[in-house]
C-alpha positions as CSV (number, residue, x, y, z in Angstrom):
1,M,13.6,-7.9,15.2
2,D,10.7,-9.7,16.9
3,L,8.2,-6.9,17.5
4,R,5.5,-9.1,19.1
5,T,5.0,-8.2,22.7
6,A,4.3,-11.4,24.6
7,H,1.7,-11.0,27.2
8,S,4.0,-12.6,29.7
9,S,7.0,-10.4,28.9
10,A,7.7,-6.8,29.4
11,T,9.9,-6.6,26.3
12,P,9.0,-6.3,22.6
13,F,12.1,-8.3,21.8
14,A,11.3,-11.5,23.6
15,N,13.5,-13.6,21.3
16,E,16.5,-11.3,21.5
17,R,19.3,-10.9,24.1
18,E,17.8,-7.6,25.5
19,A,15.5,-9.4,28.0
20,N,14.4,-6.2,29.7
21,A,13.7,-3.6,27.0
22,P,13.6,-0.1,28.4
23,P,10.2,1.7,28.4
24,Q,11.4,4.3,25.8
25,L,11.9,1.5,23.3
26,A,8.4,0.0,24.0
27,R,6.8,3.4,23.7
28,A,8.6,4.2,20.4
29,L,7.5,0.9,18.9
30,A,3.9,1.5,20.0
31,M,4.0,4.9,18.4
32,L,5.4,3.4,15.2
33,H,2.6,0.8,15.2
34,A,0.0,3.4,15.7
35,R,1.6,6.0,13.3
36,R,1.3,8.8,15.9
37,G,3.5,10.5,18.5
38,N,7.2,11.0,18.3
39,P,9.1,7.7,18.3
40,A,12.3,9.4,17.3
41,G,12.2,11.5,20.5
42,E,11.8,8.4,22.6
43,I,14.7,6.7,20.9
44,S,16.9,9.9,21.4
45,R,16.1,9.8,25.1
46,L,16.9,6.0,25.2
47,L,20.3,6.4,23.4
48,A,21.2,9.4,25.6
49,H,20.9,7.0,28.5
50,D,22.3,3.9,26.9
51,R,24.5,4.3,23.8
52,R,24.8,0.5,23.5
53,S,21.1,-0.2,23.0
54,V,21.3,-2.2,19.8
55,W,17.6,-2.2,19.1
56,G,17.4,1.5,19.9
57,H,20.0,2.1,17.2
58,C,18.2,-0.2,14.8
59,L,14.9,1.7,15.3
60,R,16.6,5.1,15.0
61,A,18.2,4.0,11.7
62,A,14.9,2.7,10.4
63,L,13.1,5.9,11.3
64,I,15.6,8.0,9.5
65,V,15.5,5.8,6.3
66,Q,11.7,5.5,6.4
67,S,11.3,9.3,6.6
68,D,14.0,10.0,4.0
69,D,15.7,12.3,6.5
70,T,18.7,13.4,4.6
71,G,19.6,15.8,7.4
72,A,20.2,13.0,9.8
73,H,23.2,11.4,8.2
74,A,25.5,11.9,11.2
75,S,23.0,10.2,13.6
76,L,22.4,7.3,11.1
77,S,26.2,6.8,10.6
78,A,26.7,6.7,14.4
79,S,23.9,4.1,14.8
80,V,25.2,1.9,12.0
81,A,28.7,2.0,13.5
82,A,27.4,1.2,17.0
83,I,25.3,-1.8,15.8
84,L,28.2,-3.3,13.7
85,A,30.6,-3.0,16.6
86,I,28.2,-4.6,19.1
87,R,26.8,-7.3,16.7
88,P,29.6,-8.2,14.2
89,D,28.0,-11.5,13.1
90,E,26.8,-10.9,9.5
91,D,23.8,-13.3,10.1
92,D,22.7,-11.4,13.2
93,R,19.4,-9.6,12.6
94,A,20.6,-6.3,14.1
95,H,23.7,-6.5,11.9
96,R,21.5,-6.9,8.8
97,H,19.4,-3.9,9.9
98,A,22.6,-1.9,10.1
99,R,23.8,-3.0,6.6
100,A,20.4,-2.1,5.1
101,A,20.5,1.4,6.6
102,H,24.2,1.8,5.5
103,A,23.2,1.2,1.9
104,W,20.7,4.1,2.1
105,L,23.3,6.2,3.8
106,A,25.7,5.5,0.9
107,G,23.0,6.7,-1.5
108,D,21.8,3.3,-2.8
109,A,18.1,3.2,-2.0
110,V,17.7,0.1,-4.2
111,L,20.2,-1.9,-2.2
112,A,18.7,-0.7,1.0
113,L,15.3,-1.9,-0.2
114,E,16.8,-5.3,-1.2
115,R,18.4,-5.7,2.3
116,Y,15.3,-4.6,4.3
117,G,13.2,-6.8,2.1
118,A,15.5,-9.8,2.8
119,I,15.0,-9.2,6.5
120,V,11.3,-9.3,6.1
121,A,11.5,-12.5,4.1
122,D,13.5,-14.2,6.9
123,W,11.5,-12.6,9.8
124,P,8.0,-11.8,8.5
125,D,6.9,-10.5,11.8
126,D,9.6,-7.8,11.8
127,F,7.4,-4.7,11.7
128,V,10.3,-2.3,11.6
129,A,11.9,-3.8,8.5
130,L,8.5,-4.1,6.8
131,T,7.7,-0.5,7.5
132,V,11.0,0.7,5.9
133,A,10.7,-1.7,2.9
134,H,7.1,-0.4,2.4
135,A,8.3,3.2,2.4
136,L,11.2,2.4,0.0
137,D,8.8,0.5,-2.3
138,F,6.7,3.6,-2.5
139,R,9.6,6.0,-3.1
140,L,11.1,3.8,-5.8
141,G,7.8,3.4,-7.6
142,Q,7.6,-0.4,-6.9
143,R,3.8,-0.4,-6.9
144,R,3.3,-4.2,-7.2
145,M,5.7,-4.8,-4.3
146,L,3.9,-2.1,-2.3
147,R,1.1,-4.6,-2.2
148,D,2.8,-8.0,-2.6
149,R,5.6,-7.5,0.0
150,V,2.9,-7.1,2.6
151,A,0.8,-10.0,1.1
152,R,3.7,-12.3,1.6
153,V,3.8,-11.8,5.4
154,L,0.1,-11.5,6.3
155,R,-0.2,-15.1,7.4
156,A,2.5,-14.4,10.0
157,W,0.3,-11.8,11.7
158,N,-2.9,-11.9,13.6
159,A,-5.0,-9.5,15.6
160,S,-3.3,-10.4,18.9
161,M,0.0,-8.9,17.8
162,P,0.8,-5.2,18.3
163,G,1.2,-3.5,14.9
164,Y,-1.4,-5.7,13.1
165,A,-3.6,-2.7,12.3
166,G,-0.5,-1.0,10.8
167,V,0.2,-4.1,8.6
168,L,-3.4,-4.1,7.4
169,A,-3.2,-0.4,6.6
170,M,0.0,-0.9,4.6
171,Y,-1.6,-3.7,2.7
172,A,-4.7,-1.5,2.0
173,F,-2.5,1.2,0.6
174,G,-0.7,-1.2,-1.6
175,L,-4.0,-2.6,-2.9
176,E,-5.3,0.9,-3.6
177,E,-2.2,1.9,-5.6
178,N,-2.8,-1.2,-7.7
179,G,-6.4,-0.3,-8.5
180,Q,-7.9,-2.9,-6.2
181,Y,-10.2,-0.4,-4.5
182,R,-12.8,-2.7,-2.9
183,R,-10.3,-4.9,-1.3
184,A,-8.2,-1.9,-0.2
185,E,-11.2,-0.4,1.6
186,R,-12.1,-3.7,3.2
187,F,-8.6,-4.2,4.7
188,A,-8.4,-0.5,5.8
189,R,-11.7,-0.9,7.6
190,R,-10.4,-4.1,9.2
191,A,-7.5,-2.0,10.5
192,L,-9.9,0.6,11.8
193,A,-11.9,-2.1,13.6
194,L,-8.7,-2.8,15.6
195,D,-7.6,0.8,16.0
196,P,-10.4,3.3,15.1
197,R,-7.9,6.2,15.1
198,H,-5.2,4.7,12.9
199,P,-4.2,7.5,10.5
200,A,-2.7,5.2,7.9
201,A,-5.9,3.3,7.5
202,I,-7.8,6.6,7.3
203,H,-5.3,7.6,4.6
204,A,-5.9,4.5,2.6
205,I,-9.6,5.0,2.6
206,A,-9.2,8.6,1.6
207,H,-7.2,7.4,-1.4
208,V,-9.8,4.9,-2.4
209,M,-12.6,7.4,-2.3
210,E,-10.6,10.0,-4.2
211,M,-9.7,7.5,-6.9
212,Q,-13.3,6.2,-7.2
213,G,-14.7,9.7,-7.4
214,R,-16.7,9.3,-4.2
215,V,-16.2,12.9,-3.4
216,R,-19.0,13.8,-1.1
217,E,-18.5,10.5,0.8
218,G,-14.8,11.2,1.1
219,L,-15.3,14.7,2.5
220,A,-17.8,13.4,5.0
221,F,-15.3,10.6,6.0
222,L,-12.4,13.0,6.6
223,D,-14.7,15.3,8.6
224,A,-15.9,12.4,10.7
225,T,-12.3,11.1,11.4
226,E,-10.6,14.5,11.7
227,S,-10.0,14.3,15.4
228,A,-8.0,11.1,14.8
229,W,-5.6,12.5,12.2
230,I,-5.4,16.3,12.8
231,D,-2.8,16.2,15.6
232,G,0.4,14.2,16.3
233,T,0.2,11.8,13.4
234,G,2.5,13.0,10.7
235,L,-0.4,12.7,8.2
236,A,-2.3,15.9,9.3
237,I,-1.1,18.1,6.4
238,H,-1.3,15.3,3.8
239,L,-4.9,14.4,4.8
240,A,-5.8,18.0,4.7
241,W,-4.4,18.0,1.1
242,H,-6.7,15.0,0.3
243,R,-9.6,17.1,1.7
244,A,-8.6,19.9,-0.6
245,L,-8.4,17.6,-3.6
246,L,-11.9,16.4,-3.0
247,Q,-13.1,20.0,-2.6
248,L,-11.5,20.8,-6.0
249,D,-13.2,17.8,-7.5
250,T,-16.6,19.2,-6.5
251,D,-15.7,22.5,-8.3
252,D,-15.3,24.3,-4.9
253,P,-11.9,26.0,-5.2
254,A,-12.8,28.5,-2.5
255,S,-13.0,25.7,0.1
256,A,-9.8,24.1,-1.2
257,L,-8.1,27.5,-0.7
258,A,-9.5,27.9,2.8
259,T,-8.1,24.4,3.6
260,Y,-4.7,25.5,2.3
261,D,-4.7,28.6,4.4
262,A,-5.9,27.0,7.6
263,Q,-4.4,23.5,7.6
264,I,-1.5,23.4,5.2
265,A,0.2,26.8,5.0
266,A,-0.2,27.5,8.7
267,T,2.4,24.9,9.7
268,H,5.3,26.6,11.5
269,A,8.1,24.1,10.7
270,P,7.0,22.3,7.6
271,T,8.8,19.2,6.3
272,M,9.6,18.8,2.6
273,S,6.6,16.5,2.4
274,A,4.4,19.2,3.8
275,L,5.9,21.8,1.4
276,A,5.3,19.4,-1.5
277,D,1.6,19.1,-0.6
278,A,1.4,22.9,-0.4
279,S,3.0,23.2,-3.9
280,A,0.8,20.5,-5.4
281,L,-2.4,22.2,-4.1
282,L,-1.4,25.7,-5.2
283,W,-0.4,24.4,-8.6
284,R,-3.8,22.7,-9.0
285,L,-5.5,25.9,-8.0
286,Q,-3.4,27.9,-10.5
287,L,-4.4,25.4,-13.2
288,R,-8.0,26.5,-12.4
289,D,-7.1,30.1,-12.9
290,I,-7.5,30.9,-9.2
291,D,-5.3,33.8,-8.2
292,V,-2.8,32.4,-5.6
293,S,0.1,34.7,-6.6
294,A,0.5,36.1,-3.1
295,R,0.8,32.6,-1.6
296,W,3.4,31.5,-4.1
297,G,6.0,34.0,-2.8
298,A,5.6,32.8,0.8
299,L,5.9,29.2,-0.2
300,A,8.9,29.8,-2.4
301,D,10.6,31.5,0.5
302,R,10.0,28.3,2.6
303,W,11.4,26.1,-0.1
304,K,14.6,28.3,-0.3
305,L,15.3,27.4,3.3
306,Q,15.5,23.7,2.4
307,T,18.7,21.9,1.3
308,L,17.6,20.4,-2.0
309,D,21.0,19.1,-3.1
310,D,20.4,15.6,-1.6
311,A,16.6,15.7,-1.8
312,R,14.6,13.3,-3.8
313,P,13.7,14.5,-7.3
314,F,10.0,14.4,-6.2
315,Y,10.8,17.3,-3.8
316,A,12.9,19.1,-6.4
317,V,9.9,19.1,-8.8
318,H,7.6,20.5,-6.2
319,A,10.1,23.2,-5.2
320,M,10.3,24.1,-8.9
321,M,6.5,24.6,-8.9
322,A,6.9,27.3,-6.3
323,F,9.9,28.9,-7.9
324,A,8.4,28.9,-11.3
325,A,5.0,30.2,-10.2
326,A,6.5,32.9,-8.0
327,G,8.8,34.1,-10.8
328,D,11.8,33.4,-8.6
329,A,14.3,32.9,-11.4
330,E,17.6,32.5,-9.5
331,P,16.6,29.5,-7.3
332,A,14.8,28.0,-10.2
333,A,17.9,28.2,-12.4
334,R,20.1,26.8,-9.6
335,L,17.7,23.9,-9.1
336,L,17.7,23.1,-12.8
337,R,21.5,23.3,-13.0
338,G,21.6,20.8,-10.1
339,L,19.4,18.4,-12.0
340,H,21.6,18.7,-15.1
341,G,24.7,18.0,-12.9
342,A,23.1,15.1,-11.1
343,F,22.0,13.3,-14.3
344,P,24.5,14.1,-17.1
345,H,23.7,11.1,-19.2
346,P,20.1,11.2,-20.6
347,Q,20.5,7.8,-22.2
348,S,21.4,6.0,-19.0
349,R,18.9,3.8,-17.3
350,L,17.7,5.9,-14.4
351,P,15.0,5.1,-11.9
352,P,11.8,6.8,-13.2
353,E,11.7,9.4,-10.5
354,E,15.2,10.6,-11.4
355,A,14.5,10.4,-15.2
356,L,11.4,12.5,-14.8
357,A,12.8,15.3,-12.7
358,Q,14.5,17.3,-15.4
359,P,11.7,17.3,-18.0
360,L,9.0,17.9,-15.4
361,C,10.9,20.9,-14.0
362,E,11.5,22.3,-17.5
363,A,7.8,21.8,-18.3
364,L,6.7,23.7,-15.2
365,L,9.0,26.6,-16.2
366,A,7.5,26.6,-19.7
367,F,3.9,26.6,-18.3
368,A,4.7,29.5,-15.9
369,R,6.0,31.6,-18.8
370,S,2.9,30.7,-20.8
371,D,4.8,28.7,-23.3
372,Y,2.1,26.0,-23.3
373,A,3.2,24.3,-26.6
374,A,6.7,23.7,-25.1
375,C,5.1,22.4,-21.9
376,V,3.0,20.0,-24.0
377,Q,6.0,18.7,-25.9
378,L,8.0,18.1,-22.7
379,L,5.3,16.3,-20.9
380,A,4.2,14.3,-23.9
381,N,7.6,12.7,-23.9
382,V,7.3,11.4,-20.3
383,R,3.5,11.0,-19.7
384,D,3.6,7.2,-20.1
385,V,5.9,6.9,-17.1
386,A,4.5,9.9,-15.1
387,H,2.7,7.5,-12.8
388,R,6.1,6.7,-11.4
389,C,6.9,10.3,-10.4
390,G,7.9,9.3,-6.8
391,G,4.5,9.8,-5.3
392,S,1.1,8.1,-5.2
393,L,-1.2,7.8,-8.2
394,A,-3.1,10.8,-6.8
395,Q,0.1,12.8,-6.5
396,C,1.4,11.9,-9.9
397,D,-1.9,13.0,-11.5
398,I,-0.6,16.5,-11.4
399,V,1.5,15.6,-14.5
400,H,-1.6,14.6,-16.4
401,L,-3.5,17.6,-15.2
402,T,-0.8,20.0,-16.2
403,L,-0.5,18.4,-19.6
404,T,-4.3,18.6,-20.1
405,E,-4.4,22.2,-19.2
406,A,-1.4,23.1,-21.3
407,A,-3.0,21.3,-24.3
408,L,-6.2,23.3,-23.8
409,R,-4.3,26.6,-23.5
410,A,-2.1,25.8,-26.5
411,R,-5.4,25.1,-28.5
412,K,-4.3,21.6,-29.3
413,S,-7.9,20.4,-29.4
414,G,-7.3,16.8,-30.6
415,L,-4.8,16.1,-27.8
416,A,-6.9,18.0,-25.2
417,R,-10.0,16.0,-26.1
418,A,-8.1,12.7,-25.9
419,L,-6.6,13.6,-22.5
420,V,-10.0,14.7,-21.1
421,A,-11.6,11.5,-22.4
422,E,-9.0,9.5,-20.5
423,R,-9.8,11.4,-17.3
424,A,-13.5,11.1,-17.7
425,A,-13.3,7.3,-18.3
426,R,-11.3,6.9,-15.1
427,K,-13.5,9.1,-13.0
428,P,-16.8,9.8,-14.7
429,T,-18.5,11.4,-11.7
430,S,-15.8,14.2,-11.4
431,R,-17.2,17.7,-11.8
432,L,-13.7,18.8,-12.6
433,N,-13.4,16.3,-15.5
434,R,-16.8,17.5,-16.8
435,L,-15.6,21.1,-16.8
436,L,-12.5,20.1,-18.7
437,R,-14.5,18.1,-21.2
438,R,-16.8,21.1,-21.8
439,R,-13.8,23.3,-22.5
440,A,-12.2,20.8,-24.8
441,W,-15.2,20.3,-27.0
442,R,-15.9,24.0,-27.2
443,M,-12.4,24.7,-28.5
444,L,-12.5,26.0,-32.1
445,P,-10.9,25.7,-34.5
446,A,-9.6,22.2,-33.9
447,T,-5.8,21.9,-34.2
448,A,-3.3,19.1,-33.9
């Protein structure tokens, strides 16, 4: 899918048979490039008018896979069938898009990633395939490929091509997730030089500042850029979550709670991603002994409206946070039974996200019932792979935080001091880490 818009052509598919791409398709692509607006809405309007728009179907399929929209299986199935009927040649690019989406539809995200990645290898300027592969690299914990897949295609892109800022932002995020913070910020700022309002570039810089402990600078940066990400970007709630993390790191839980109330909980129709951000923030506040009990009930009720049977384990774990903290035993038990049923062979080789879900959920339940020793035991068994929990390094840090707090409460001073030392070494400027260190070293008597 050639997504370069030639200055002499009205179509973003200049090398394809659709010589006159409809305006809805061009607008949807522009929204995808900029990470703002509602490209799915544009594609729906296009397909309502022209059910045989191959690239409309390709883009709809890509958006569904990218967003992990398990509720859109019927639409995805229809688009895959339409593409395969119109473009039966297996070497045709649209056909390959359909086969990649079909793998995800069949529940094989690994094969979907392999097929979208192969499209990117053959057509490095295919922004749509690259965007989906990048999303799947993230969800499958492929941190090196989160960086290297984009690195492989950078030479095929330049500043004259629509979507270049988005490519730079993807690369910046991949660099950040691999600990290359200076380069990550440099590429993200290059993206912002091309598009000063690009939310994905803002997001990458927020990650860098959080990971480096540049807390005050990070808060000022999010304040200064808020008008660019607060509306219509899909990242508003998540960047508000980043703001709250920075506020917690300054030992200002009151501000973090205010951010939760005003910018996270106030969402009328939250996605599972937004609910996960809400759970993750309330759990961190609870770890700080902040009373959020009234908010847990409302959040648990929202999680109960979600269909978790086909959801990613990452979302199941965050739903369990709400059920466990709210004392909502029935949905918690049902969720845990579902995890047992989905993964009946503990010795099998599971992707890390799936392998982590059951012990993480059991650890959360143990913590909620104040069985901190059991929580420590459960988390100690998986802490070495917890960085592959299905989220970013910042998101996966909740496992380490919970283990640290459980060790403190279980009075396992040796373990608590070791864990706090790890945190302080990674982020020595963190006030939160200093507070944890003070608690660990005041703990008497020392126990195992």
